[in-house]
N, C-alpha and C positions, 0 to 999 in steps of 0.2 A: 503493498500499499504505500510506504512513505516513498519509495523510488517511482511512483507514478505522477508526483506533483510534476504539473508544468515547470519548468526551469525560466527564469527569467536570462534576458542578455548576460554571456559569458563577461565576467571581470576581465580587466587588463591586468597583465603580469606588470611589474615595476622595472622598467629599464633599466635602473642602474640603482639597486636596494641600499648599494654601500653609502651613496650620495645620500640618500635619504637619512639612514640609520647607521652613521659611524660607531667604530668599536667603542664603548663606554670609557676606555683608558683614555681616549682623545677628546672626549668633552672636559670642558672645564669644571671647576668645583661648583659654579652657577647651575650652569646646563645641566650638569649631572644629579644635583640634590632638587631640581625643579623637577624632573621626570618623574619623580616617586611621590607628586602630589595632584590630586583631583580636586581642586578648588568648586565652590558653588557657584551658579550661574541663574540666577530669578530672571526672568524675561521682563524684560522693559528697563532692565537695569545695566545695558549693556556697555555703557560708558564704564562701570564697576569693572566687568568683567575681561574690557578691552586693557585695562589699566593694569589688573593683577597678570593677564597675559605678555605684557610690552615690560613691567617689571622683574617676574619671576620664572619667566619658559616653561609653565607648568607641563605636566605630561596629559593634562586633561581638565576637564568640566563638567560636571553633573547638572543638567538642566533640570527647574521647575518650571514647568508652565510654558505658554507660548502659544502661537498659530503656524499653520504650517509655513506660509509661505515667508513669513518675515524670519521665524527658526531658521528656515534653508539659508536664507541669505545671509544672515549672522553667521552661520556656521562657518559657509563656503569663505565668508571674508576673515573669520578666527583662524582657520585652516592657512589660507595664504599669507596670513600675518605671521605663523609660529613657524620658529626653526624646524621643528619637527612635525609631522602628524601628531595631530591631537586625538585623546580618548574623549567623546561626546559620550556620555552616559548619560539614563535616565530611568529612574524606578517603572518599568513597564510590564507590571505584572498583569497588567489586564488591558495590554495593546498598548501601542502608539496613542490612542486617545485617553490614556488614564492622564497626560501630562501636554499633549498637545491638540488644542483645538480643532477640529477638522480631520483628526485621523480616526481610525477606527479603534472602536473600544469593546475587546471582551467581554466575556462574563467574568467572574473570580475563578481563579484555580480550583476551589472547591464546588463551583458549581460543573466546573469543565469533568470534574472525576466523578459526579453524580451522574452523570450519562451513560458511564460503563464504558466510554471509548476511548481508549488512549489516542488514536488516531488524531483526534480532536487536539489532544495537547500539541501533537508533533505540528498540525496546520497552524495552531496560535502560536507558535514559535517561530514557525517557517512564514507567516505571513506578519507577524508583527517585526522581526527581521529584515526581510523585505522592504515593508514602507519604511522602517526608522533608518536604513541605510539610504534611502532615497532621498530622504532629508537630511542626510548627513551624520545621524546618530547611528553608532558605531558598536554602543555598548550596552546593553540592557542587564541591568541589576534584577535577574528572574531567573530561576524560577526559583520560589519560595520552599527549600526543600527541609524545612520543618514537618514534624510531625506533630499534629493537634492531638495530644494525648492528654491535654488537661483542658477541662470546659470552664474554668475557671481564668484561664489566660487571656489577658484583656490586648493583644496586640496581633496575634497570629490567626486565631479562628479561620474565616474562610480565606485569608490569603494561603492556607495549606490546602492539600490536595486530598488531606482527610488524617485520620485516626489509625489506620493501619500502616505501617512504616514499610511495608512491600507494596503497596500500593502508591503512595508517595513515592517511591524508588523508581515504580514502572512509568507513572507518568512524568515524572522529572524527566529521566532518559527519551523520552517520546520528545518532551520539549527542547531540549538539549539539541538533540538529533535535527530537528527541525531548523531553530535557530541558525545552528551550524550549517546548515543546506541554505539559509538565507543569507549568509555571509556577513552574519554580525557576531560578535562574541555575548553568550549569556554567563552566568553569576549563580550559582549556586548559593544559597545563605539560610541561616545564618550558622556558622559553624564553631561546635560541634552539636548546638540543636539548643532552639530557642521555644519548642514548643512545652515545656513539662514546668511551667512559672506560672504563677498568678502576680507577675509583677512585670511592668513596663518598661525596658532598660532606655529608652526616651526620658525614663523621669527618675528611676533610680538602678542603684546594681542589683539584679537578681541573684540569689542563689542555688545552685541545684544540688542537692545531694546524692549525687548517685556514681557507683564507681562505675569502673572501663567495661566491666563486665556486662552491667546494667544497658549502657551506653549501647553497647555492641548487638544489643538487643532490639534496641529501638530506634536511638535518634542517628546512630552512623548509619543505618543501614540506607536511609538516602544517599547520605553523600556518598560512601562506596559504590551506587551506581551511579551517582555523578561523574565520578572519576573513570569508571569503565566507559559512560557515554564520551569520555573525552571533553567534559566540562573546562573552558580553559581558563577559569577562574572563579573560586572560591570568597565567600565574604565571611568574617569573622563574626561572633558574638560577643557584647559587654556583659558577659555572665561568669560570674565567679562560681568554679566547679570543683570544690575545696580537697576532694580524692584525689584528683588528678594534676593540681599545681595550686601554689597559693598565690598567684596572677591571675587578674582576667584574663579569660581566653583569648583576645586580642594582644594581652602582653606576654605570653605564657610559652616557651618555647619548647614544653613539656608537651602541648597540647598542638601548636601549629608546626615545631618542627620534627619532635619526636613520634606523637602521632598521625597528623595531615601528611606528613613529608614521608617520613620514615616506615611507618608503619603500614598505613593506606595506600602509599605508594606517590601521591598528587604531584605532577612536574608543573600543574599551572601557575597563574597566579595569583597570590593570596591578596586580598584587599580586605583594612578594616570599614567596619560598619563606621558612621560618620563621626568625629571628636566629638563632635557640638554635644551628643546624646549625654545626658548627667548620668548613666552608667560608668561611663568610663571619665567624665568632665569633673566627677566629685570625688575620683578615685586619687588621681594625680594631678599635677600639673602639665599642659598639654606638650609642652618642649620635654618634658620625662616621658610622656606619654609615646611620644613618637622616638623616640632614642630604643624604649624598651621593645614597643612592635618591632622595630626595624631588627633588633638583635635579636628578638622571638624570631622573625620569619617571614613578616610583612614587606610586599612588594612595593604597597601603594598605600598611602595616608588620603583616606577621605574626609573632606571639609573640614579641615582645620578651623577654630574659630578664627584666629587672628594669624591668615595668611602670612602675612610679613616677619613676625615673630617666629613663626613656625620654620618658614626655610632661614631666615638669619640663625634661629637657633641651633640648626642640623647643621649648616655649613660651620660654626664655631667648633660644633662638639668635634670634627672631621678634623679641621686645625688643632684643636688641643688633645688630639688622639683619644679621643672619648670612645669613637667611635671609628672604623677603620673605612677611609674610602672604597678598599675591596668591596667590604660586603656590599655597598650603594652598587660598586658596577656590576655585581652579579643580578642583582633585583632589576639593574635599568637594560642589561643584555635580555634579561627576561622578559624585561616589558617591550623592548625594541622585537624580541623575539615573534610575540604576539602580535603585534601593531602591523607588521611585515606580512604574518601569513593569512589574516585578515582582512589585509588592504583596505585598512581602515579612511585611507584617502578619497576612496572611490565609491560614487555616488549614484550608482547606475539606477534608473529608472524603473518605478515600482508599476507594472504592465499587469495584475492581476489584484486590482484593488476592489472592484467588483466581486470578485469569486471571495476574496476575504471578508467582506462585508456580510455575504450571503451563510458564510461558516459561520462567523459569529450568532448571525439569528438562528440556525440550526440548532447550534448550542444551547442558546438561551428557550428555545421551544422545548426541545428535548429535554430540558434539566427540571421543568417546571415540576415538583412536587404534590402530589395529592395525598394528602394522610386524614384518617378518619373514615366517616361516610361520604358517599359522593357529591361531589359539590354542587349545589344548586344555587343559581341568582337569579332574579329577573328584573326585569326594568326599572322597578320600583327602588329597588337598592340604590343606596346611596352609598359611598367610601368616604372614612375618615382617617387621614393620613396621620400618623403620631413621630412624628419625627425628632433626632437630637437637637438640642437647645441652641447649638450654633451652626446647625445647618439648615436653615431654613429651605433653603433653593435645593434640598436634594430629592423631593418627591416631583421639581418640574416634568420630565418627562411625563409621570405617570398621571398628572393633573392636566396637564394640556391634552393626552391622547383621550381621555376619559369623558371630556367634553360638557364640563358643568357637574356631572354626576361624582365627580370627590372634590374634597375642600381640605384644609389642614385645619388640624385639632385649634380650640381656643378656649380657654379655661373658663372662658365668661359666657359660650354660647354653646358648652355643651348642655346634649339633652339624649335622653337615653333612648335608644328604638329597635326594634326587634330588625330593622329594614337597614339599620347603619352600621356596616361592615367596617370595623379596624383595619388600617392597613398600618404594619409598623415598619420602620427603617432602622435599621442598625448595624451601619458601615461600619467597618473596622479601619481605624486609621491614626497613625502617629499624631498625639497633639489634638486628637477629637475629644468631643465630649458624648456619653451615652443619652437616652432619655432620660431626664434624669428628676425633675419632680415628683415630689409622692403626690399630688393632684392628679398630674399627667398618668402615673402609674396605676391609681383608684379607677381614674375614667375607662381607663386602658380594659380594666379588669371588667368594669361595669357593661362597658361595649360589648366585648366578648360571650358576657353572660346573655346580655340580651339578644345578640343575633346568632351565638350558637355557631359562628362562623369567623375566620381568622384570614388575612394574608399576612405574609411575611417576607420584607425583604433582606436579607443577610443573615447571620448566623444568631438562632435562638439567644434569647436572653437565658441566663439560668437564673434570673431572679425568680423567687416560689410563689410572690404574692399573685401573678397572672393565673385564673383558673384554665384547664384545659379548654379545647374548642372541639367541638364533636368533627368538625370539618375544616380543613386549614388548607390555604396553595401557599407554597413556600417554594422560594429559589435561594441560596446563598450567595448574595451580591444586590447590591442595588445599582449596578450598571445600567446605563440608559437602554441598553439592547434589552436586559431582564424586564423591566418595568415594562416597556414599550410588547414583551410577551405574552405579560400576566392582563395587561391590558386589551390586546387582542383576544386573547379567550373570552375575560369577562363580557366584551362587545357581542361576542358569538353565543353569550348567554351560557359559558360553560360553566 
């Protein structure tokens, strides 16, 4: 099946790779150190991004937000201004549309796995890679290889392919092979596993009390599969595993060099999770974290809070013999190898957009889950959307497609009715907030009790105050395509 995918135009080979990627020993210290960093690029703030490019010659940028045409234009400009081809990365777990307006947005990873068809993961990786590369984005921070084996986990949930490590492994492999065929780098995250924690490393340092033997039976299974699929990059977790190391995983040679490199045999790039996350930022100073990370085996440092101090402190550490230049050269040699192998400076046209959009819609339609008694709705039913407090726009596609039959919850206007069906949105995202007010939870419960029905977009909450519904429609995510799929079903009287 995977080899039956239509192929886009062949990529051009580099005419003289050595002119673009010299041996690291020929780089100045400034050029060498710069290649180890991926800085943050917020769409609309290109002047600051260009300043970082000119001052520090980084290895790349991670893009947040943007629009297709302007993003492509800016990437082309940055590549032309850079001494060496840049990694242009982005969090695209749900496709290009997750970050860039106008791109194809796929349903969540858990939604994909609920179809019971790993080929969809391959197609998702393939089309995401093709569209991303056409815009100039060459590094996908996906797939999430974490096992969702703790229902109280606040940050993984539907971002994972599920709670079965073998299923996660199978779908990750398919995604990676698709992305590789689409000529973009994929990145499995977050090693050695972020699934079994009740804390979010964006806010604090989680601690997982598991032995290596237990990790091998669960968390490490998907990462081993990713390595077998020749994933080019793995991202670390800002998590403490006391039985493995006395250092956070991102800073631990036992976890990164001994376990990942030597025992599991990974030969690709190791990238840190963002240094701005409090799981690491509160653990030690940024300059110290960078030194420890590189000594532990990190090749690429992601999003330092203070780019200038990060670069200068590392240069100073080399000059003062706190860290050897040779260690940096080994990392940069590996970075150059993968930049060249994936021809990251090429932007072939995306010729299969219609097919990619169709596949996204097909996944959304086939992933709708019916639980309980057969779903019944009539033209008199109305739909009330319950949303996270800081994401009032989240239900936009559903509200628009229901043509006046759906409204957003208001505590002042709420009235119980058997014909009023609750529609609950619970997207998992960094720094997001859940549906939080107690009154909202109470009204949601009364709405379910009255209608006996419920629709849930996203990972179901473990909050016990909600009564069970007799009939539920569910999809593991709030992607526009998933909202439209359920709206279409409701409009048919499903």
